[in-house]
C-alpha positions as MATLAB code, in Angstrom:
seq = 'MSVLLLADHDNGALSPATARLVAAASELGAVDILVVAENPADIAAEAAKIAGVHKVITVVAPATAETITNSLENLAQRYRVVTASASSVGKDVIPRLAAKLDIQPVTDVVEILGPNRFVRPIYAGNALETVTDPQATHLLTFRASAFRPAALGNDAPIESSNLSVTSAAKFLAAHRTDSDTPDLATAQIVIGGGVSVGSAEGFQLIEKLGKTLGAAVGATRAAVDAGYAPNDWQIGQTGKIIAPDLYIAIGISGALQHLAGIQGAKKIFAINSDPEAPLVKIADVALIGDLFEIVPQLVAELERLGLKR';
ca = [
     107.869  138.798  117.349;
     109.295  136.748  114.519;
     108.511  133.016  114.464;
     110.342  130.119  112.825;
     108.137  127.072  112.295;
     109.415  123.648  111.265;
     107.216  122.261  108.487;
     105.578  118.912  109.121;
     105.981  116.756  106.010;
     106.223  113.118  105.005;
     106.875  111.174  101.821;
     107.460  114.342   99.811;
     104.199  116.057  100.775;
     103.336  118.733  103.326;
     101.285  117.415  106.248;
      97.801  118.958  106.740;
      98.945  119.603  110.324;
     101.224  122.408  109.100;
      98.270  124.684  108.346;
      97.133  124.233  111.953;
     100.638  124.978  113.223;
     100.742  128.171  111.149;
      97.406  129.276  112.635;
      98.842  128.790  116.131;
     102.221  130.381  115.410;
     100.580  133.397  113.720;
      99.248  134.445  117.117;
     102.863  135.162  118.093;
     104.032  137.045  115.003;
     105.045  136.765  111.365;
     105.736  133.127  110.504;
     108.649  131.810  108.469;
     108.483  128.112  107.622;
     111.569  125.905  107.464;
     111.508  122.894  105.140;
     114.356  120.394  105.520;
     114.246  117.699  102.842;
     116.330  116.163  100.095;
     113.822  117.506   97.558;
     112.078  120.417   99.282;
     110.637  122.238   96.227;
     107.146  120.691   96.162;
     106.811  120.804   99.947;
     107.869  124.466  100.022;
     105.386  125.342   97.265;
     102.555  123.871   99.340;
     103.718  125.698  102.475;
     103.874  129.027  100.616;
     100.118  128.837   99.958;
      99.163  128.903  103.651;
      97.777  132.234  104.864;
      99.981  133.860  107.483;
     103.272  132.575  106.087;
     105.784  135.377  105.557;
     108.344  133.269  103.698;
     109.502  129.676  103.276;
     113.136  128.697  103.841;
     114.417  125.465  102.322;
     117.429  123.392  103.341;
     118.493  120.559  101.051;
     119.450  117.693  103.363;
     118.087  114.334  104.549;
     115.314  115.009  107.060;
     116.988  113.267  109.993;
     116.747  114.516  113.574;
     120.367  115.667  113.473;
     120.147  117.652  110.226;
     116.844  119.248  111.240;
     118.238  120.218  114.648;
     121.384  121.692  113.090;
     119.304  123.668  110.583;
     117.099  125.091  113.328;
     120.144  125.930  115.440;
     121.756  127.871  112.588;
     118.605  129.933  112.050;
     117.361  130.273  115.645;
     119.324  133.435  116.456;
     117.200  135.395  113.936;
     113.927  134.588  115.731;
     112.219  135.188  119.051;
     110.137  132.006  118.765;
     111.109  128.610  117.331;
     108.280  126.102  117.018;
     107.432  122.613  115.784;
     104.595  120.143  115.967;
     104.251  117.975  119.068;
     104.604  114.978  116.754;
     107.248  112.260  116.711;
     109.592  114.573  114.782;
     109.026  117.508  117.118;
     109.473  115.298  120.175;
     112.802  114.136  118.729;
     114.127  117.469  117.464;
     113.043  120.048  120.053;
     114.796  118.441  123.083;
     118.009  118.269  121.019;
     117.668  121.917  120.064;
     116.852  122.908  123.643;
     120.094  121.306  124.830;
     122.125  123.048  122.126;
     120.608  126.487  122.827;
     120.373  125.991  126.605;
     116.673  126.875  126.530;
     113.812  125.292  128.475;
     111.119  124.277  125.947;
     107.385  124.559  126.508;
     105.824  121.470  124.974;
     102.351  120.327  123.935;
     100.900  123.833  123.813;
      97.121  123.765  123.238;
      96.330  127.452  123.768;
      98.212  130.758  123.535;
      97.242  133.372  126.123;
      99.918  135.955  125.300;
     103.438  136.470  123.941;
     104.909  134.348  126.734;
     101.906  132.608  128.347;
     100.852  129.187  127.162;
      98.454  126.425  128.206;
      99.548  122.793  128.130;
      98.040  119.520  129.469;
      99.553  117.698  132.436;
      98.783  114.499  134.386;
      97.980  112.529  131.212;
      95.629  115.261  130.054;
      93.566  115.328  133.249;
      94.518  118.933  134.011;
      95.752  122.035  132.210;
      98.503  124.323  133.416;
      99.327  127.866  132.374;
     103.036  128.415  131.822;
     104.772  131.807  131.768;
     108.026  131.656  129.808;
     110.406  134.504  130.801;
     113.178  133.483  128.371;
     114.290  135.814  125.587;
     113.771  133.046  123.028;
     110.770  130.742  123.228;
     111.063  127.127  122.115;
     107.613  125.596  121.672;
     105.783  122.559  120.348;
     102.092  122.792  119.442;
      99.464  120.085  119.462;
      98.168  120.562  115.927;
      94.810  119.003  116.786;
      94.077  121.855  119.224;
      94.050  124.541  116.506;
      91.897  125.196  113.461;
      93.844  125.207  110.173;
      94.867  128.471  108.519;
      93.295  129.249  105.156;
      95.038  128.866  101.804;
      95.490  131.405   99.026;
      98.862  132.888   99.998;
     101.882  133.172   97.702;
     104.807  133.589  100.096;
     108.336  133.832   98.686;
     110.565  130.760   98.850;
     114.180  131.268   99.871;
     116.867  128.641   99.299;
     119.261  128.547  102.245;
     122.950  127.935  101.677;
     123.352  126.412  105.125;
     125.956  123.680  105.255;
     124.343  121.057  107.446;
     126.603  118.246  108.547;
     125.550  115.012  110.176;
     127.435  112.205  111.881;
     124.463  109.903  111.379;
     123.738  108.087  108.128;
     120.192  107.488  106.935;
     119.719  103.815  106.052;
     116.047  103.176  105.357;
     112.488  104.214  106.142;
     109.813  101.663  107.000;
     106.324  103.038  106.502;
     102.721  101.899  106.301;
     101.132  102.896  103.016;
      97.556  104.047  103.464;
      95.016  106.162  101.617;
      93.131  107.044  104.811;
      93.203  110.603  106.263;
      95.917  111.684  108.679;
      95.088  110.719  112.276;
      96.142  114.037  113.775;
      93.798  116.115  111.587;
      90.979  113.731  110.569;
      87.378  114.747  111.276;
      86.330  111.126  111.824;
      88.590  108.559  113.492;
      87.877  104.876  114.079;
      89.967  103.152  116.741;
      90.323   99.452  117.424;
      91.388   97.796  120.658;
      93.075   94.536  121.558;
      89.616   92.907  121.617;
      89.661   93.010  117.807;
      91.863   89.953  118.249;
      94.137   89.928  115.206;
      95.522   91.838  112.239;
      92.815   90.158  110.147;
      90.209   91.448  112.575;
      91.488   94.961  111.988;
      90.462   94.617  108.352;
      86.912   95.117  109.649;
      87.991   98.396  111.223;
      89.693   99.466  107.989;
      86.604   98.611  105.947;
      84.423  100.765  108.178;
      87.030  103.513  107.922;
      86.941  103.451  104.121;
      83.156  103.480  104.147;
      83.105  106.638  106.273;
      86.238  108.240  104.804;
      87.749  108.084  108.285;
      91.250  107.728  109.679;
      92.028  104.429  111.406;
      93.860  104.109  114.721;
      94.538  101.593  117.462;
      95.277  101.326  121.163;
      98.786  100.703  122.432;
      97.815   97.156  123.445;
      96.632   96.399  119.897;
      99.836   97.824  118.437;
     102.015   95.908  120.917;
     100.160   92.710  120.009;
     101.044   93.244  116.345;
      97.449   93.789  115.222;
      98.105   97.304  113.878;
     101.168   99.308  112.805;
     102.918  101.628  115.242;
     101.896  104.826  113.447;
      98.234  104.003  114.156;
      98.724  104.241  117.916;
      96.438  106.718  119.660;
      97.134  107.856  123.206;
      99.574  109.580  125.506;
     102.482  107.643  123.980;
     101.023  107.775  120.465;
      99.077  110.363  118.495;
      96.805  112.930  120.103;
      93.573  113.347  118.152;
      90.659  115.791  118.199;
      88.123  114.609  115.624;
      84.489  115.629  115.353;
      83.612  111.939  115.850;
      85.634  109.131  117.430;
      84.316  105.580  117.000;
      85.948  103.284  119.563;
      85.609   99.581  118.769;
      86.558   96.994  121.373;
      88.416   99.560  123.493;
      88.105   99.388  127.272;
      89.629  102.834  127.870;
      93.037  102.729  129.554;
      94.145  106.095  130.952;
      96.915  106.549  128.403;
      94.402  106.031  125.567;
      91.842  108.389  127.092;
      94.567  111.048  127.289;
      94.882  110.892  123.505;
      91.182  111.326  122.690;
      90.105  114.059  125.090;
      89.786  116.509  122.206;
      87.140  114.379  120.464;
      83.829  116.236  120.207;
      81.661  113.105  120.134;
      82.530  109.518  121.114;
      80.650  106.441  119.875;
      81.681  103.201  121.581;
      81.078   99.606  120.466;
      81.909   97.194  123.262;
      80.655   94.003  124.875;
      81.339   95.386  128.375;
      78.849   98.046  129.531;
      81.128   98.853  132.484;
      84.205   99.691  130.376;
      85.598  103.161  131.247;
      85.343  104.390  127.648;
      81.739  103.213  127.376;
      80.876  105.267  130.443;
      82.224  108.505  128.955;
      80.897  107.876  125.429;
      78.099  110.034  124.047;
      76.568  106.928  122.467;
      77.380  103.279  123.282;
      76.377  100.124  121.469;
      76.770   97.012  123.628;
      77.418   93.755  121.815;
      79.856   91.639  119.818;
      81.924   93.872  117.516;
      82.229   91.042  114.958;
      78.441   91.087  114.587;
      77.881   94.829  114.895;
      80.613   96.220  112.616;
      79.707   94.149  109.501;
      76.053   95.115  109.968;
      77.042   98.762  110.369;
      79.147   98.686  107.190;
      76.349   96.992  105.247;
      73.782   99.551  106.411;
      76.041  102.476  105.569;
      76.675  101.060  102.112;
      72.937  100.513  101.644;
      72.391  104.169  102.448;
      74.902  105.107   99.779;
      77.703  106.251  102.118;
      80.371  103.993  100.631;
      83.396  106.041   99.575;
];
């Protein structure tokens, strides 16, 4: 089967998640990557290096949901499988495309069992279901965190598409949080803060620990809603799904929607004042105490050991 994969990119750079998406999509056939951007050249060059990519197709257009959907729709008839990441972009674009093509999508795929059999989580991640998709064309989103990244070293051809993509919407502005920390969806170490951190200033402690360990920084929905952390840090069923080697949860009680976002974590280390908190009970290691005393001591000890990055 031939596969069309929408590249995950932001701020002019290819997301590390794309290599994971290619690894997943390669199980279904030769992968062509679509890059929709106003300046796609650098993004396409990065995508062409990923092993398993047959070719890269570029469309010069603002990367809005409407232009991306229209680009995918124009190309979809050439492919048996059309895929994207189960990220905010994929969650926006794929339902639009499904409506246009009259196809039922299979979302949040975490495992591929065959050409038309897929595994996806249900009930906030508390169970897995196997879905058989009998449609002639498969429309899928993958959870990037569930797949190992494909290797680099490829030199796939880059093809400039002459698609005329129209849009009724006008792009006005992008509001983003600048950060030099790793991407949440693909980071090996993630540090999460809860509403118990108490303030945006309190989250500076979490960020300092993150920089010391070279970790990505996230937050619970309650912390984001309280204005302590930006929206793109949100971890959970309604935020980003993560699968790090180590998740350090600081001041997080463990609401169900948050636990649904961290079930892929290999090890969980919890810092909390409540020994009965749900997340403390499932943690591999728990440290009970005041986070404002423990975290500074932890940072100081790590720096003393020469782990400051």
